[in-house]
Backbone as CSV, one residue per row, in Angstrom:
resi,resn,N_x,N_y,N_z,CA_x,CA_y,CA_z,C_x,C_y,C_z
1,MET,-168.840,-54.119,-96.730,-167.681,-54.955,-97.025,-166.409,-54.618,-95.993
2,SER,-165.828,-55.900,-95.594,-164.884,-55.750,-94.617,-163.465,-55.420,-95.157
3,GLY,-163.186,-55.600,-96.450,-161.831,-55.351,-96.880,-161.059,-56.790,-96.819
4,TYR,-161.677,-57.881,-96.332,-160.939,-59.015,-96.177,-161.455,-60.045,-97.110
5,THR,-160.681,-60.946,-97.603,-161.031,-61.933,-98.572,-160.351,-63.239,-97.917
6,ILE,-161.088,-64.336,-97.862,-160.496,-65.616,-97.471,-160.755,-66.578,-98.694
7,TYR,-159.780,-67.177,-99.044,-159.762,-68.342,-99.948,-159.992,-69.594,-99.198
8,HIS,-161.166,-70.076,-99.261,-161.814,-70.965,-98.317,-162.240,-72.348,-98.837
9,ASN,-162.001,-73.529,-98.143,-162.387,-74.775,-98.416,-163.179,-75.155,-97.066
10,PRO,-164.525,-75.193,-97.297,-165.333,-75.582,-96.016,-165.131,-76.888,-95.614
11,ARG,-164.402,-77.855,-96.312,-164.095,-79.255,-95.805,-162.892,-79.180,-94.967
12,CYS,-162.087,-78.227,-95.037,-160.788,-78.170,-94.204,-160.952,-77.494,-92.804
13,SER,-160.516,-78.292,-91.875,-160.859,-77.806,-90.472,-160.023,-76.488,-90.258
14,LYS,-158.765,-76.441,-90.827,-158.074,-75.090,-90.526,-158.752,-73.835,-91.126
15,SER,-159.301,-74.197,-92.442,-160.133,-73.216,-93.162,-161.285,-72.755,-92.331
16,ARG,-161.870,-73.662,-91.924,-163.208,-73.330,-90.967,-162.786,-72.537,-89.870
17,GLN,-161.809,-73.024,-88.983,-161.361,-72.294,-87.778,-160.832,-70.908,-88.111
18,THR,-160.086,-70.781,-89.380,-159.661,-69.308,-89.712,-160.918,-68.567,-89.906
19,LEU,-161.935,-69.119,-90.774,-163.135,-68.149,-91.071,-163.816,-67.831,-89.533
20,ALA,-164.020,-68.848,-88.730,-164.537,-68.458,-87.461,-163.725,-67.551,-86.642
21,LEU,-162.466,-67.562,-86.667,-161.597,-66.557,-85.860,-161.883,-65.171,-86.506
22,LEU,-162.006,-65.033,-87.750,-162.177,-63.717,-88.436,-163.566,-63.242,-88.099
23,GLU,-164.623,-64.217,-88.140,-166.046,-63.904,-87.680,-166.026,-63.503,-86.116
24,GLU,-165.424,-64.152,-85.246,-165.209,-63.810,-83.831,-164.781,-62.395,-83.605
25,ASN,-163.950,-61.965,-84.529,-163.377,-60.541,-84.423,-164.096,-59.501,-85.195
26,GLY,-165.392,-59.785,-85.501,-166.328,-58.893,-86.098,-165.962,-58.749,-87.655
27,ILE,-165.395,-59.476,-88.289,-164.981,-59.586,-89.647,-165.902,-60.505,-90.464
28,GLN,-166.455,-59.951,-91.483,-167.331,-60.612,-92.517,-166.489,-60.714,-93.863
29,PRO,-165.641,-61.625,-94.098,-164.879,-61.514,-95.264,-165.635,-61.906,-96.375
30,GLU,-165.159,-61.569,-97.677,-165.542,-62.104,-98.848,-165.065,-63.443,-98.943
31,VAL,-165.961,-64.617,-99.098,-165.511,-65.882,-99.129,-165.378,-66.396,-100.561
32,VAL,-164.123,-66.755,-100.900,-163.986,-67.383,-102.145,-163.715,-68.933,-101.947
33,LEU,-164.730,-69.691,-102.666,-164.635,-71.106,-102.536,-163.798,-71.479,-103.634
34,TYR,-162.411,-71.396,-103.504,-161.429,-71.550,-104.645,-161.535,-72.801,-105.299
35,LEU,-162.063,-73.942,-104.726,-162.208,-75.386,-105.477,-163.141,-75.148,-106.584
36,GLU,-164.169,-74.244,-106.336,-165.349,-74.093,-107.239,-165.042,-72.878,-108.208
37,THR,-164.121,-71.860,-107.753,-163.854,-70.719,-108.576,-162.494,-70.648,-108.372
38,PRO,-161.673,-71.453,-109.141,-160.175,-71.226,-108.925,-159.530,-70.003,-109.168
39,PRO,-158.514,-69.565,-108.561,-157.872,-68.305,-108.930,-157.187,-68.583,-110.223
40,ASP,-157.057,-67.481,-111.086,-156.272,-67.477,-112.308,-154.814,-67.418,-112.017
41,ALA,-153.973,-67.568,-113.013,-152.482,-67.527,-112.778,-152.123,-66.109,-112.292
42,ALA,-152.558,-65.052,-112.869,-152.226,-63.740,-112.337,-152.624,-63.573,-110.889
43,THR,-153.765,-64.044,-110.436,-154.241,-63.935,-108.994,-153.307,-64.655,-108.130
44,LEU,-152.878,-65.975,-108.609,-151.957,-66.697,-107.839,-150.599,-65.969,-107.619
45,LYS,-150.110,-65.446,-108.711,-148.790,-64.764,-108.595,-148.861,-63.479,-107.528
46,THR,-150.040,-62.929,-107.504,-150.135,-61.716,-106.621,-150.105,-62.323,-105.173
47,LEU,-150.970,-63.451,-105.072,-151.042,-64.124,-103.730,-149.733,-64.540,-103.197
48,VAL,-148.880,-65.077,-104.072,-147.460,-65.506,-103.699,-146.740,-64.242,-103.155
49,SER,-146.820,-63.173,-103.854,-146.101,-61.981,-103.502,-146.755,-61.268,-102.181
50,GLN,-148.075,-61.239,-102.153,-148.827,-60.828,-100.845,-148.372,-61.532,-99.752
51,LEU,-148.289,-62.802,-99.682,-147.725,-63.691,-98.754,-146.435,-63.499,-98.319
52,GLY,-145.598,-62.978,-99.114,-144.295,-62.816,-98.871,-143.407,-64.126,-99.146
53,LEU,-144.012,-65.026,-99.834,-143.225,-66.210,-100.164,-141.941,-66.106,-101.001
54,ALA,-141.100,-66.875,-100.698,-139.695,-66.778,-101.572,-140.188,-67.346,-102.900
55,ASN,-141.029,-68.360,-103.080,-141.256,-68.940,-104.469,-142.795,-69.608,-104.241
56,ALA,-143.329,-69.812,-105.561,-144.732,-70.428,-105.519,-144.679,-71.926,-104.825
57,HIS,-143.564,-72.596,-104.949,-143.460,-73.807,-104.303,-143.904,-73.907,-102.741
58,ASP,-143.747,-72.752,-102.087,-144.126,-72.552,-100.770,-145.628,-72.542,-100.563
59,LEU,-146.308,-72.396,-101.596,-147.798,-72.249,-101.479,-148.337,-73.660,-101.909
60,LEU,-147.609,-74.481,-102.156,-148.113,-75.813,-102.809,-148.220,-76.942,-101.930
61,ARG,-149.427,-77.633,-102.088,-149.676,-78.863,-101.082,-149.074,-80.064,-101.958
62,THR,-147.875,-80.600,-101.539,-147.181,-81.525,-102.307,-147.633,-82.891,-102.199
63,ARG,-148.633,-83.184,-101.230,-149.041,-84.603,-100.806,-150.149,-84.969,-101.701
64,GLU,-150.742,-83.942,-102.416,-151.909,-84.093,-103.209,-151.561,-85.188,-104.475
65,SER,-152.374,-85.936,-104.948,-152.098,-86.685,-106.166,-151.830,-85.899,-107.274
66,GLU,-152.479,-84.607,-107.433,-152.310,-83.753,-108.489,-150.983,-83.249,-108.647
67,TYR,-150.122,-83.306,-107.454,-148.917,-82.843,-107.613,-148.059,-83.617,-108.483
68,LYS,-148.232,-84.871,-108.451,-147.507,-85.934,-109.395,-148.229,-85.744,-110.624
69,GLU,-149.333,-85.856,-110.670,-150.080,-85.729,-111.985,-149.799,-84.580,-112.926
70,ALA,-149.230,-83.531,-112.226,-148.960,-82.277,-112.917,-147.491,-82.350,-113.218
71,GLY,-146.750,-83.204,-112.840,-145.265,-83.465,-113.033,-144.396,-82.573,-112.220
72,LEU,-145.022,-82.104,-111.107,-144.100,-81.093,-110.340,-143.200,-81.825,-109.322
73,GLY,-142.126,-81.068,-109.104,-140.887,-81.434,-108.172,-140.483,-80.327,-107.555
74,LYS,-139.472,-80.400,-106.735,-138.860,-79.368,-105.906,-138.106,-78.354,-106.978
75,ASP,-137.785,-78.892,-108.163,-137.015,-77.985,-109.118,-138.020,-77.271,-110.007
76,SER,-139.242,-77.495,-109.904,-140.234,-76.825,-110.883,-140.143,-75.289,-110.711
77,SER,-140.288,-74.747,-111.896,-140.414,-73.133,-111.996,-141.684,-72.760,-111.378
78,ASP,-141.539,-71.479,-110.946,-142.714,-70.746,-110.559,-143.928,-70.732,-111.492
79,ALA,-143.452,-70.484,-112.747,-144.501,-70.415,-113.762,-145.290,-71.858,-113.892
80,ALA,-144.383,-72.925,-113.779,-145.140,-74.340,-113.939,-145.982,-74.439,-112.600
81,ILE,-145.557,-74.122,-111.488,-146.312,-74.387,-110.298,-147.558,-73.480,-110.356
82,ILE,-147.546,-72.248,-110.624,-148.737,-71.512,-110.765,-149.694,-71.993,-111.878
83,LYS,-149.315,-72.442,-112.893,-150.048,-73.040,-114.092,-150.678,-74.274,-113.364
84,ALA,-150.089,-75.158,-112.540,-150.575,-76.355,-112.086,-151.578,-75.973,-111.002
85,MET,-151.319,-74.844,-110.237,-152.303,-74.575,-109.163,-153.507,-73.963,-109.890
86,ALA,-153.532,-73.260,-110.934,-154.710,-72.747,-111.540,-155.385,-73.928,-112.147
87,ARG,-154.820,-74.876,-112.590,-155.508,-76.003,-113.098,-156.070,-77.033,-112.254
88,TYR,-155.263,-77.236,-111.048,-155.583,-78.130,-109.963,-155.635,-77.220,-108.692
89,PRO,-156.744,-76.474,-108.361,-156.773,-75.506,-107.199,-156.527,-76.379,-105.882
90,LYS,-156.835,-77.686,-105.960,-156.598,-78.543,-104.716,-155.043,-78.439,-104.272
91,LEU,-154.180,-78.023,-105.181,-152.880,-77.910,-104.752,-152.487,-76.708,-104.041
92,ILE,-153.424,-75.737,-103.953,-153.059,-74.483,-103.184,-153.114,-74.843,-101.814
93,GLU,-152.230,-74.380,-100.969,-152.405,-74.368,-99.536,-153.404,-73.494,-98.976
94,ARG,-154.107,-73.882,-97.972,-155.179,-73.031,-97.463,-155.388,-72.998,-96.014
95,PRO,-156.049,-72.145,-95.488,-156.869,-70.909,-96.132,-155.794,-69.768,-96.343
96,ILE,-156.016,-68.900,-97.205,-155.305,-67.672,-97.524,-156.268,-66.513,-97.092
97,VAL,-155.864,-65.613,-96.322,-156.592,-64.328,-96.065,-155.892,-63.151,-96.365
98,VAL,-156.683,-62.410,-97.196,-156.177,-61.112,-97.861,-156.816,-59.900,-97.322
99,LYS,-155.959,-59.016,-96.797,-156.479,-57.609,-96.470,-155.537,-56.678,-97.204
100,GLY,-156.085,-55.944,-98.052,-155.269,-54.818,-98.838,-154.255,-55.451,-99.755
101,ARG,-153.016,-55.170,-99.411,-151.786,-55.693,-100.206,-151.198,-56.775,-99.405
102,LYS,-151.724,-57.127,-98.350,-151.083,-58.240,-97.583,-151.978,-59.421,-97.449
103,ALA,-151.216,-60.646,-97.347,-151.898,-61.833,-97.030,-151.305,-62.744,-96.087
104,VAL,-151.946,-63.665,-95.533,-151.422,-64.664,-94.493,-152.129,-65.969,-94.837
105,LEU,-151.315,-67.051,-94.364,-151.862,-68.386,-94.417,-152.368,-68.670,-93.259
106,GLY,-153.498,-69.195,-93.179,-154.155,-69.395,-92.005,-153.838,-70.885,-91.381
107,ARG,-152.346,-71.036,-91.355,-151.951,-72.407,-90.855,-150.834,-71.920,-89.836
108,PRO,-150.967,-71.712,-88.520,-152.309,-72.045,-87.944,-153.300,-70.807,-88.067
109,PRO,-154.590,-71.003,-87.750,-155.481,-69.999,-87.813,-155.184,-68.585,-87.196
110,GLU,-154.266,-68.680,-86.097,-153.850,-67.609,-85.348,-153.136,-66.654,-86.218
111,ASN,-152.601,-67.030,-87.315,-151.902,-66.261,-88.225,-152.548,-65.027,-88.704
112,VAL,-153.872,-65.243,-88.673,-154.752,-64.111,-89.312,-154.747,-62.868,-88.161
113,LEU,-154.389,-63.157,-86.976,-154.565,-62.095,-85.979,-153.539,-60.911,-86.391
114,ALA,-152.475,-61.242,-87.108,-151.398,-60.169,-87.573,-152.001,-59.260,-88.340
115,LEU,-152.986,-59.741,-89.255,-153.604,-58.936,-90.442,-154.733,-58.038,-89.581
116,ILE,-155.419,-58.569,-88.599,-156.573,-58.094,-87.968,-155.882,-56.821,-87.143
117,LYS,-154.599,-57.026,-86.577,-154.158,-55.888,-85.735,-153.489,-54.725,-86.527
118,GLU,-153.373,-54.862,-87.821,-152.944,-53.833,-88.719,-153.774,-52.759,-88.782
């Protein structure tokens, strides 16, 4: 086991590029197909913290139809956003790469190099 985890969507080009970058650096991460196996609310809260985000809204894909369907807006609470992301994993910005207690968003994919260098 490499100690890395990637929350991956194989249909997303940035997610594929991030996974390829990890593999090019000799890392075989645990791959979580988060659309098939959505993270629960506790995991999402942890990811927001590991990413160092100010709030859960910063991890949200606001252009997805599920954003409106969930009744979310800029003033939505973290709890409401996390609940919606657990219900509609398509709302989670991707890919997320985790190593230990730190995580980065692979947008752009080169962001993962910071985790690799640690």
